[in-house]
C-alpha positions, 0 to 999 in steps of 0.5 A, a space after each residue: 315388294 307388293 303383290 299383283 291385283 290379279 292374286 288379291 282378287 283371287 286370294 280374295 275370291 278364295 277367301 270367301 269361297 272358303 268362308 261359306 264352306 266353313 259357315 256351311 260345317 258349322 250349320 250343319 254340324 249344330 244341327 247334327 248335333 241337335 237331332 233329337 230337338 230339331 226332331 231330324 230323326 223322324 223326318 224323311 227325304 222324299 225327294 225321288 231324285 236324291 233317293 236316286 243320286 244315294 242308290 236308295 230304291 227297290 233292287 228289282 220291279 215290283 210285283 202287284 196284285 189287285 185285291 178286291 178295292 186295294 193293291 198288294 205289292 210287293 218291293 225287294 221282299 217288303 210287302 204293301 196293302 196300297 201303301 200301308 206296309 206289313 211287316 209280317 210277311 216275308 219272301 217273294 210275293 207269288 200270288 194275293 187273292 181276296 175272299 169274303 172276308 180276307 186276303 190269301 198272300 202267297 209266297 214260295 214256302 209260305 201262305 199268309 192270310 189278312 183280314 181287311 185292315 192288312 192283319 195277319 190272321 194266320 201263317 201257314 208254312 205246311 203247305 204241298 210242295 213249294 208254292 208257285 201261284 193262288 187263286 180262288 174256285 168257288 169258295 175255296 183258295 187254291 194254289 198251285 205248288 210243286 207237287 200239283 193244284 190244290 184247294 182248302 174249304 176249312 181255312 187252310 187246314 187241309 188241303 185236297 187235289 182238284 181237277 178243277 182249273 181255278 180262277 189265277 191271281 195274275 201279276 198287274 200294273 197298278 196306277 201310277 198314284 199307288 205305285 208312287 205311295 207305295 214306293 215312296 213308303 217302301 223308300 222311308 
């Protein structure tokens, strides 16, 4: 019995496709078995469309504050100074302001004081109330909390009520290049 030429042709096409699939499995299997030697664990995917395809991205929109010449951005609880990750910060960013030689970062339940290189100087958890925003009043750092407006002139040790209106930190949209580098650093 002789097979139809149409069946033979399609049988050949399926054979070629199956061979290509098997070759892809072999190549990727060898690569995965030699991950350390090929340093695949040190390489990260940076393609936006591929990361979007797998749903790797921020759940909430990023929040940014201009601090001096730099940008402080929080993405899903992760803090970045420009595109440098600051791992000691946890929480939601409610504000950031620049002092003479430090940066004050506010979360609802804590204040973080960083130097210009994003190194933690101090974390203050004992603050009056829940922090809603941070700012500056002359040389003092200020917070607007659920218990009122307070200022500290002694390095965040004591908080005194103030009636004067501070200059509050306002969330701004950073330049596209900064946001792109932050999101790339966030995605890994």
